N, CA, C and O atoms as a GROMACS GRO file, in nm:
protein
  312
    1UNK      N    1  -0.656  -0.687   0.153
    1UNK     CA    2  -0.726  -0.530   0.087
    1UNK      C    3  -0.701  -0.422   0.175
    1UNK      O    4  -0.741  -0.314   0.133
    2UNK      N    5  -0.629  -0.422   0.320
    2UNK     CA    6  -0.557  -0.319   0.371
    2UNK      C    7  -0.507  -0.234   0.315
    2UNK      O    8  -0.514  -0.121   0.363
    3UNK      N    9  -0.446  -0.255   0.207
    3UNK     CA   10  -0.358  -0.144   0.135
    3UNK      C   11  -0.468  -0.082   0.080
    3UNK      O   12  -0.459   0.041   0.081
    4UNK      N   13  -0.560  -0.123   0.036
    4UNK     CA   14  -0.678  -0.064  -0.038
    4UNK      C   15  -0.730   0.075   0.080
    4UNK      O   16  -0.727   0.196   0.061
    5UNK      N   17  -0.774  -0.001   0.194
    5UNK     CA   18  -0.777   0.060   0.320
    5UNK      C   19  -0.713   0.212   0.344
    5UNK      O   20  -0.768   0.318   0.376
    6UNK      N   21  -0.557   0.172   0.312
    6UNK     CA   22  -0.510   0.247   0.330
    6UNK      C   23  -0.491   0.414   0.209
    6UNK      O   24  -0.474   0.534   0.227
    7UNK      N   25  -0.509   0.317   0.085
    7UNK     CA   26  -0.493   0.433   0.032
    7UNK      C   27  -0.645   0.526   0.051
    7UNK      O   28  -0.648   0.648   0.036
    8UNK      N   29  -0.706   0.484   0.069
    8UNK     CA   30  -0.870   0.547   0.106
    8UNK      C   31  -0.842   0.662   0.199
    8UNK      O   32  -0.858   0.780   0.166
    9UNK      N   33  -0.794   0.617   0.334
    9UNK     CA   34  -0.749   0.694   0.411
    9UNK      C   35  -0.669   0.780   0.388
    9UNK      O   36  -0.701   0.896   0.411
   10UNK      N   37  -0.542   0.749   0.335
   10UNK     CA   38  -0.443   0.862   0.264
   10UNK      C   39  -0.515   0.957   0.192
   10UNK      O   40  -0.490   1.064   0.247
   11UNK      N   41  -0.625   0.986   0.058
   11UNK     CA   42  -0.676   1.042  -0.003
   11UNK      C   43  -0.809   1.146   0.096
   11UNK      O   44  -0.835   1.261   0.060
   12UNK      N   45  -0.877   1.083   0.218
   12UNK     CA   46  -0.917   1.133   0.262
   12UNK      C   47  -0.910   1.182   0.391
   12UNK      O   48  -1.000   1.190   0.474
   13UNK      N   49  -0.743   1.228   0.404
   13UNK     CA   50  -0.701   1.280   0.525
   13UNK      C   51  -0.564   1.386   0.425
   13UNK      O   52  -0.473   1.453   0.474
   14UNK      N   53  -0.598   1.366   0.275
   14UNK     CA   54  -0.494   1.464   0.259
   14UNK      C   55  -0.352   1.432   0.280
   14UNK      O   56  -0.273   1.511   0.331
   15UNK      N   57  -0.317   1.296   0.235
   15UNK     CA   58  -0.186   1.238   0.323
   15UNK      C   59  -0.065   1.237   0.177
   15UNK      O   60  -0.054   1.162   0.080
   16UNK      N   61   0.030   1.392   0.234
   16UNK     CA   62   0.109   1.397   0.097
   16UNK      C   63   0.206   1.273   0.070
   16UNK      O   64   0.243   1.256  -0.046
   17UNK      N   65   0.247   1.188   0.165
   17UNK     CA   66   0.349   1.078   0.092
   17UNK      C   67   0.278   1.025   0.007
   17UNK      O   68   0.347   1.022  -0.094
   18UNK      N   69   0.163   0.973  -0.017
   18UNK     CA   70   0.037   0.895  -0.113
   18UNK      C   71   0.079   0.978  -0.239
   18UNK      O   72   0.098   1.098  -0.256
   19UNK      N   73   0.085   0.881  -0.312
   19UNK     CA   74   0.075   0.933  -0.473
   19UNK      C   75  -0.063   0.930  -0.490
   19UNK      O   76  -0.091   1.016  -0.574
   20UNK      N   77  -0.158   0.877  -0.453
   20UNK     CA   78  -0.271   0.843  -0.524
   20UNK      C   79  -0.392   0.929  -0.421
   20UNK      O   80  -0.509   0.936  -0.458
   21UNK      N   81  -0.344   0.991  -0.287
   21UNK     CA   82  -0.376   1.102  -0.246
   21UNK      C   83  -0.374   1.247  -0.329
   21UNK      O   84  -0.461   1.322  -0.373
   22UNK      N   85  -0.179   1.250  -0.326
   22UNK     CA   86  -0.153   1.404  -0.432
   22UNK      C   87  -0.212   1.409  -0.517
   22UNK      O   88  -0.248   1.520  -0.558
   23UNK      N   89  -0.252   1.277  -0.590
   23UNK     CA   90  -0.348   1.261  -0.774
   23UNK      C   91  -0.505   1.324  -0.713
   23UNK      O   92  -0.552   1.422  -0.771
   24UNK      N   93  -0.566   1.275  -0.618
   24UNK     CA   94  -0.647   1.300  -0.601
   24UNK      C   95  -0.706   1.459  -0.571
   24UNK      O   96  -0.804   1.516  -0.618
   25UNK      N   97  -0.587   1.512  -0.458
   25UNK     CA   98  -0.618   1.650  -0.433
   25UNK      C   99  -0.564   1.749  -0.521
   25UNK      O  100  -0.606   1.865  -0.520
   26UNK      N  101  -0.489   1.718  -0.583
   26UNK     CA  102  -0.410   1.782  -0.722
   26UNK      C  103  -0.554   1.823  -0.815
   26UNK      O  104  -0.582   1.939  -0.844
   27UNK      N  105  -0.615   1.734  -0.845
   27UNK     CA  106  -0.695   1.657  -0.952
   27UNK      C  107  -0.868   1.656  -0.848
   27UNK      O  108  -0.940   1.556  -0.839
   28UNK      N  109  -0.894   1.775  -0.792
   28UNK     CA  110  -1.015   1.743  -0.683
   28UNK      C  111  -1.143   1.731  -0.796
   28UNK      O  112  -1.248   1.680  -0.758
   29UNK      N  113  -1.134   1.768  -0.903
   29UNK     CA  114  -1.230   1.794  -0.990
   29UNK      C  115  -1.291   1.680  -1.041
   29UNK      O  116  -1.408   1.680  -1.079
   30UNK      N  117  -1.189   1.545  -1.046
   30UNK     CA  118  -1.208   1.451  -1.100
   30UNK      C  119  -1.159   1.322  -0.934
   30UNK      O  120  -1.096   1.217  -0.918
   31UNK      N  121  -1.201   1.375  -0.887
   31UNK     CA  122  -1.136   1.264  -0.765
   31UNK      C  123  -1.260   1.136  -0.764
   31UNK      O  124  -1.235   1.016  -0.748
   32UNK      N  125  -1.366   1.182  -0.781
   32UNK     CA  126  -1.436   1.030  -0.787
   32UNK      C  127  -1.435   0.987  -0.847
   32UNK      O  128  -1.525   0.903  -0.847
   33UNK      N  129  -1.319   0.987  -1.001
   33UNK     CA  130  -1.268   0.953  -1.124
   33UNK      C  131  -1.239   0.800  -1.014
   33UNK      O  132  -1.332   0.719  -1.018
   34UNK      N  133  -1.130   0.768  -0.933
   34UNK     CA  134  -1.052   0.609  -0.879
   34UNK      C  135  -1.170   0.592  -0.853
   34UNK      O  136  -1.239   0.663  -0.780
   35UNK      N  137  -1.217   0.451  -0.941
   35UNK     CA  138  -1.279   0.311  -0.905
   35UNK      C  139  -1.257   0.219  -0.821
   35UNK      O  140  -1.237   0.106  -0.865
   36UNK      N  141  -1.256   0.245  -0.654
   36UNK     CA  142  -1.216   0.181  -0.600
   36UNK      C  143  -1.236   0.046  -0.583
   36UNK      O  144  -1.153  -0.034  -0.540
   37UNK      N  145  -1.399   0.015  -0.633
   37UNK     CA  146  -1.443  -0.117  -0.626
   37UNK      C  147  -1.397  -0.185  -0.727
   37UNK      O  148  -1.433  -0.303  -0.728
   38UNK      N  149  -1.311  -0.142  -0.835
   38UNK     CA  150  -1.262  -0.217  -0.936
   38UNK      C  151  -1.109  -0.261  -0.908
   38UNK      O  152  -1.059  -0.358  -0.965
   39UNK      N  153  -1.044  -0.188  -0.824
   39UNK     CA  154  -0.951  -0.215  -0.777
   39UNK      C  155  -0.930  -0.389  -0.722
   39UNK      O  156  -0.996  -0.460  -0.647
   40UNK      N  157  -0.787  -0.414  -0.814
   40UNK     CA  158  -0.783  -0.578  -0.773
   40UNK      C  159  -0.590  -0.565  -0.712
   40UNK      O  160  -0.513  -0.478  -0.752
   41UNK      N  161  -0.557  -0.671  -0.618
   41UNK     CA  162  -0.450  -0.742  -0.601
   41UNK      C  163  -0.369  -0.790  -0.758
   41UNK      O  164  -0.408  -0.861  -0.850
   42UNK      N  165  -0.273  -0.735  -0.741
   42UNK     CA  166  -0.168  -0.791  -0.859
   42UNK      C  167  -0.080  -0.909  -0.815
   42UNK      O  168  -0.045  -1.013  -0.871
   43UNK      N  169  -0.050  -0.843  -0.665
   43UNK     CA  170   0.053  -0.933  -0.650
   43UNK      C  171   0.070  -0.952  -0.464
   43UNK      O  172   0.065  -0.857  -0.384
   44UNK      N  173   0.089  -1.073  -0.433
   44UNK     CA  174   0.027  -1.086  -0.277
   44UNK      C  175   0.171  -1.083  -0.227
   44UNK      O  176   0.233  -1.144  -0.314
   45UNK      N  177   0.243  -1.052  -0.148
   45UNK     CA  178   0.398  -1.054  -0.070
   45UNK      C  179   0.377  -0.958   0.047
   45UNK      O  180   0.351  -0.839   0.070
   46UNK      N  181   0.411  -1.111   0.128
   46UNK     CA  182   0.387  -1.065   0.296
   46UNK      C  183   0.549  -0.984   0.354
   46UNK      O  184   0.569  -0.923   0.460
   47UNK      N  185   0.632  -1.008   0.255
   47UNK     CA  186   0.767  -0.968   0.290
   47UNK      C  187   0.811  -0.855   0.188
   47UNK      O  188   0.796  -0.851   0.066
   48UNK      N  189   0.874  -0.759   0.280
   48UNK     CA  190   0.909  -0.611   0.231
   48UNK      C  191   0.974  -0.594   0.126
   48UNK      O  192   0.944  -0.528   0.027
   49UNK      N  193   1.076  -0.662   0.148
   49UNK     CA  194   1.189  -0.627   0.036
   49UNK      C  195   1.144  -0.773  -0.148
   49UNK      O  196   1.197  -0.769  -0.259
   50UNK      N  197   1.101  -0.812  -0.129
   50UNK     CA  198   1.066  -0.936  -0.262
   50UNK      C  199   0.938  -0.843  -0.269
   50UNK      O  200   0.922  -0.804  -0.384
   51UNK      N  201   0.831  -0.789  -0.172
   51UNK     CA  202   0.700  -0.718  -0.218
   51UNK      C  203   0.765  -0.599  -0.329
   51UNK      O  204   0.713  -0.583  -0.440
   52UNK      N  205   0.857  -0.537  -0.293
   52UNK     CA  206   0.928  -0.406  -0.381
   52UNK      C  207   0.966  -0.439  -0.494
   52UNK      O  208   0.934  -0.379  -0.596
   53UNK      N  209   1.063  -0.567  -0.487
   53UNK     CA  210   1.067  -0.576  -0.627
   53UNK      C  211   0.970  -0.622  -0.742
   53UNK      O  212   0.982  -0.617  -0.864
   54UNK      N  213   0.845  -0.679  -0.642
   54UNK     CA  214   0.745  -0.696  -0.761
   54UNK      C  215   0.677  -0.605  -0.812
   54UNK      O  216   0.639  -0.599  -0.929
   55UNK      N  217   0.657  -0.526  -0.722
   55UNK     CA  218   0.617  -0.406  -0.733
   55UNK      C  219   0.659  -0.341  -0.824
   55UNK      O  220   0.561  -0.303  -0.890
   56UNK      N  221   0.766  -0.299  -0.875
   56UNK     CA  222   0.896  -0.231  -0.917
   56UNK      C  223   0.896  -0.344  -1.113
   56UNK      O  224   0.903  -0.304  -1.229
   57UNK      N  225   0.889  -0.437  -1.075
   57UNK     CA  226   0.862  -0.495  -1.217
   57UNK      C  227   0.693  -0.507  -1.266
   57UNK      O  228   0.660  -0.538  -1.381
   58UNK      N  229   0.619  -0.482  -1.181
   58UNK     CA  230   0.478  -0.454  -1.214
   58UNK      C  231   0.477  -0.301  -1.286
   58UNK      O  232   0.416  -0.260  -1.385
   59UNK      N  233   0.541  -0.254  -1.222
   59UNK     CA  234   0.531  -0.073  -1.284
   59UNK      C  235   0.594  -0.088  -1.419
   59UNK      O  236   0.534  -0.068  -1.524
   60UNK      N  237   0.720  -0.124  -1.409
   60UNK     CA  238   0.790  -0.119  -1.544
   60UNK      C  239   0.725  -0.183  -1.634
   60UNK      O  240   0.744  -0.147  -1.750
   61UNK      N  241   0.638  -0.286  -1.611
   61UNK     CA  242   0.565  -0.368  -1.733
   61UNK      C  243   0.448  -0.280  -1.735
   61UNK      O  244   0.412  -0.271  -1.852
   62UNK      N  245   0.376  -0.214  -1.661
   62UNK     CA  246   0.287  -0.111  -1.693
   62UNK      C  247   0.336  -0.024  -1.785
   62UNK      O  248   0.267  -0.001  -1.884
   63UNK      N  249   0.476   0.046  -1.768
   63UNK     CA  250   0.488   0.175  -1.850
   63UNK      C  251   0.518   0.141  -1.936
   63UNK      O  252   0.499   0.216  -2.031
   64UNK      N  253   0.597  -0.018  -1.967
   64UNK     CA  254   0.612  -0.030  -2.164
   64UNK      C  255   0.468  -0.066  -2.215
   64UNK      O  256   0.458  -0.065  -2.338
   65UNK      N  257   0.340  -0.101  -2.135
   65UNK     CA  258   0.249  -0.161  -2.227
   65UNK      C  259   0.172   0.022  -2.220
   65UNK      O  260   0.067   0.028  -2.285
   66UNK      N  261   0.204   0.130  -2.165
   66UNK     CA  262   0.223   0.245  -2.163
   66UNK      C  263   0.026   0.252  -2.097
   66UNK      O  264  -0.075   0.276  -2.164
   67UNK      N  265   0.038   0.220  -1.944
   67UNK     CA  266  -0.060   0.168  -1.869
   67UNK      C  267  -0.074   0.287  -1.795
   67UNK      O  268   0.040   0.291  -1.750
   68UNK      N  269  -0.147   0.418  -1.734
   68UNK     CA  270  -0.128   0.506  -1.687
   68UNK      C  271  -0.126   0.473  -1.528
   68UNK      O  272  -0.217   0.419  -1.465
   69UNK      N  273  -0.012   0.513  -1.484
   69UNK     CA  274   0.016   0.529  -1.338
   69UNK      C  275   0.028   0.656  -1.270
   69UNK      O  276   0.078   0.765  -1.297
   70UNK      N  277  -0.071   0.574  -1.118
   70UNK     CA  278  -0.002   0.693  -1.047
   70UNK      C  279   0.115   0.692  -0.933
   70UNK      O  280   0.114   0.743  -0.821
   71UNK      N  281   0.206   0.623  -0.991
   71UNK     CA  282   0.349   0.641  -0.896
   71UNK      C  283   0.380   0.772  -0.927
   71UNK      O  284   0.341   0.842  -1.021
   72UNK      N  285   0.473   0.803  -0.816
   72UNK     CA  286   0.542   0.916  -0.822
   72UNK      C  287   0.678   0.886  -0.886
   72UNK      O  288   0.724   0.774  -0.866
   73UNK      N  289   0.760   0.984  -0.973
   73UNK     CA  290   0.857   0.918  -1.041
   73UNK      C  291   0.981   0.835  -0.976
   73UNK      O  292   1.056   0.754  -1.030
   74UNK      N  293   0.979   0.880  -0.844
   74UNK     CA  294   1.115   0.744  -0.818
   74UNK      C  295   1.074   0.672  -0.736
   74UNK      O  296   1.126   0.637  -0.630
   75UNK      N  297   0.945   0.639  -0.797
   75UNK     CA  298   0.872   0.455  -0.717
   75UNK      C  299   0.901   0.374  -0.866
   75UNK      O  300   0.919   0.252  -0.871
   76UNK      N  301   0.901   0.471  -0.998
   76UNK     CA  302   0.860   0.437  -1.094
   76UNK      C  303   1.083   0.388  -1.105
   76UNK      O  304   1.088   0.312  -1.201
   77UNK      N  305   1.136   0.394  -1.085
   77UNK     CA  306   1.266   0.409  -1.098
   77UNK      C  307   1.324   0.506  -1.221
   77UNK      O  308   1.410   0.496  -1.308
   78UNK      N  309   1.238   0.593  -1.183
   78UNK     CA  310   1.285   0.738  -1.390
   78UNK      C  311   1.358   0.801  -1.317
   78UNK      O  312   1.420   0.898  -1.360
   0.00000   0.00000   0.00000
């Protein structure tokens, strides 16, 4: 859950490098809409490149299923 802590910290500090933080600060009136307690790890991978590949596949699958995403366009490969 370290990554979840990072996301929360990015939101608190308005970190422009984080797509979630950017979303929260651009939509401040809905900033409490993120359900942190319901967050789930969908893939575990400690190695950087395999993790990025798995994340890319998960993003593509979500896009095909029309699941709303907070990833930036360049992260989605679009």
